[in-house]
Steps between C-alpha positions, in 0.01 A plus 500: 500500500873523417565816702859598560411692814182417689526781756256727319254216459518435874440869567193491273370190679543668839319812374215284372491328839476843668176564311363152575593501869398857582167483317226515765752452783313724745149410384451217750469575873750349741475121511478436872634321691861618474497751213332778695715419802825533305385832354396626844840407646665719236251782565569486875873523430442830322246629753689392813855551379618161633681330212668237719209305651215429255167554677143409419236686702790601725595135566853383401488269197838346421419180313660650191809717446419864420624555144155480339356726771781753451451514125122527528522760778739708288249487213219601737706796619571614143173421322246422770344177633268303272448150363704592193802634689482210748531250213766683302779325688354162408507588129842671484697196630313277254602728212857496627497119514374488140788721384762305699366167371534627144858603571571157647365332187726713281807414709430128542383427145451777244312824436194313373488294820498820705207633301305175535570473874393857576183464290416170668547629855303817425202296380509234771169502682643483852746784444213726393260376767740532794597851395142607573468371855704607798773243559873547558602237245544732197801652677631152580458407132701806397767421759537140383523594130759769578705248698473252212626772265792561736587130514483475119726802452742375763529172315623673184861615485432793265205637698548789739570378852356820649176446309482143629561611859242779488237275339550208736527686829238755396264208448592364843421834664166537318394143574608500864343836577171392343460134605772418754690171481386402147672814373841358595425126477392510134810691375722252685312220324560675167875515564507131590289418193741688272804336659341155467398559139841629394705290746700808592528746789605784269170689543515467879847653513389795285192561715697537821626848576504607864430864412182417308393251767554771764275739306232232473518436875476875567175501302356192674623489860413849643123459468510159667710638787276805541183288492646258755579797726152650464284184508533252790523142377581603143779248440304199623186596306654631177789260446393182679120487509417688180776356280624166635196364683266617225700295250491198731133545596560556871411867553417640842301788350245344266377712211155494347447317177607164369785421267503268201582132495807400301289366213284813513814716488625317190162522329448869567860573395420332169184709465654839585789421264253473212511534199871409510489193727411260213810620315705474817411129515586470131835669570565256787443210262739654249766571762552133571728510195679815612598423859865541409434869439589683828249775421219245493621337822513842670144590401367158599673528839367854550145384439540185709643692798203739522226245440675236711552730798137600520382146427661379824388808694201447725346833393472622142272737314398544141768757411805332657618352168552845343883499529509181290315653204803678343690171490202333331463759223877513448500125446221535243690780327821298496327203339316706238816682391715187475617423143227317312281473808170493308627407157296257292825353370581201718873540448492872578280450806717231654680742729194696615245220478216717633245459221322192632462604869397855409245373249367249754452759774348752260242239398438417866453871571246541219312190617513618861360839400214337312419279800517807726250692283268200479524449876419866573204502257363171636542610864318825430214336310467234773475757777828396663626860510377610842653731763599193703677318216673820386636571849607136528691540173656826620639324809741332262635839391505702819536445872242778550223265388638211704449723805129532411451125531736454794309762703152412362450859383216619273557466127561821305243628254577340164340524155586161343427607141784753507750236608377257236529764225854597608616139519350424159675803350829383650442150362439631148819708513682189620373281214543752220848605611639148529332402172689783331819386674440148367456640150835677515664202667412285199685756289802509732462866596618517865482880518136508396424219746640721776295801399182291468554360850585845636171631361322215680671615818398864443139399443490279808658777708225741393233240583658452843504876547126500433448212743690694766243776459230238555657359818603845625172573680536170691797646689431872489404695812458823306117523534536466878792740516330767288182485711702505819706802390179688419365441853810517720548755776828556684360348821364182340641157584562248221528129577594224260407144592759226437815531286555859392721386212178389328398867474826684447341714230259637762781649711664631183185696414385626839861583603445458871566214743232254607451262791531130417251261657620141546760556231831444681587206277617417149718768340471729803571235763861605561425872476212473747751392767720805456503776766218748438295268280279385785293819473408412139376142553182456705296207629129429461437631852674830420305523174172455687584787736595731213198404289256565782667831586399848389784551248399438142670178389530318168565129452635338184471122488507212254285281725120467493329647812448161665877429490612855564564670833174684425323193638612609850333843484144403411319702235713813530643590162397174334395668173799555271556844354661355188611155384719369221367146534819386671537781757255709703516844660294554817451798733389497863268799444221554254635689197365854484 
């Protein structure tokens, strides 16, 4: 590539990522549980004017700090609430992390390394995928990469100390106000990793300035104090139960869903890091010869801290490895831009020594893609693609599908042929892209290898975007919400059976509170015990009185009639008005 200044290349990569990441962003309905709930919390902030205590259906919800809600609510106030505006603040932090990672590559290695690192992170499957579902981790990713940039600048005598302070402590504020303790723990780990790699406390001394620390505390502490004043039991729940006991697996307030095993966490981290994880392993093999390089030791420690921390945690989800991805792509970039890294000349390649491991893992990737395509084609022709097997496979990717099996819920409506076609398309992109990379690898063209792999990532991201449109209806409550809105009168009563977080998109669309039947558990367990919440949560006996009364009442449930509270009221309202296959809408009076 031989660019003297890679900044414009990084800008172009970020602009290309804007197109890729924003394409079809609002086309898929909210992926409940969680996504609709987070959007509704932001909408209620705007509607109710309470920007201190996040509320869902009027119930305090303080499992997460409010930064994501504040940003989303501000966008709602300016542009209006929608799926697109709700997801904007998942995409924007990802784009910021791509730009910061490119800058880190340029500082640690060279301009070419910055370009490679930004291109690799932008086309990593998990970065794209987790920018399209509602999680707080994109902001944590941005915070960690900013803090890493601050540590790197602080470790260089000629770099601006002010820039280092702003980057590091800005990252701490963003991470802490989006995810809590990890937002401060990870930056501390980065400082320790840098000090250990360089065997010097120089960076630590440059990162300490009481004035900047005071500003950071002024941005973090006031909300926590205000929330503790407004919400009884805040400190015990937010700091101890939700952060410490969750990590140790000893929570008082149990949430719905099931986390991943340690081996499952490693496997899914490998998958969502595709197509760059094979080259990350190749880089690890190469780095055995470069452990004296403090930059390599820093990146290895960064990656090990993130993966190691969540490996020992009792609860982990599929997107928890995100903050480790920048370190992984920076390591790849550092190896590929080392002198003679992929040279065919044995003497020239002695220092880099990356040719053999990169060739090996490219061949493995091509072979793996061929086996994947053959496996998909054989499974489809053998009739193994069924709704049951597809949902079983999806449990590996998302806790939402693990809930289906844990609660013995009905399977969503699935057309297996569409999944098979999408997977086969992804497999072909996989094989062709890595075959091209192998071709260029044999000719010692590292830049073209990067672009070939990046194109594989772009293609797989688009296939995943299509698959999200396929799975979207499994989680969407829009058909129920639209029908309900068309029928609602001001005097009607709306009741939701079981956890309301499973239907957050419903509240977002109807924009009025509902009663919750037997749902004072899971994510709303703590909030249901707050003063005033008792009027929202009702028992089966209370439901029976309301249902048999004269007021027109609607019930939304994800349970079949025999398992629902409807079984206590006989035949009244047993015919659903509308169903999505996973949820049903009933009314206690015959529709007119």
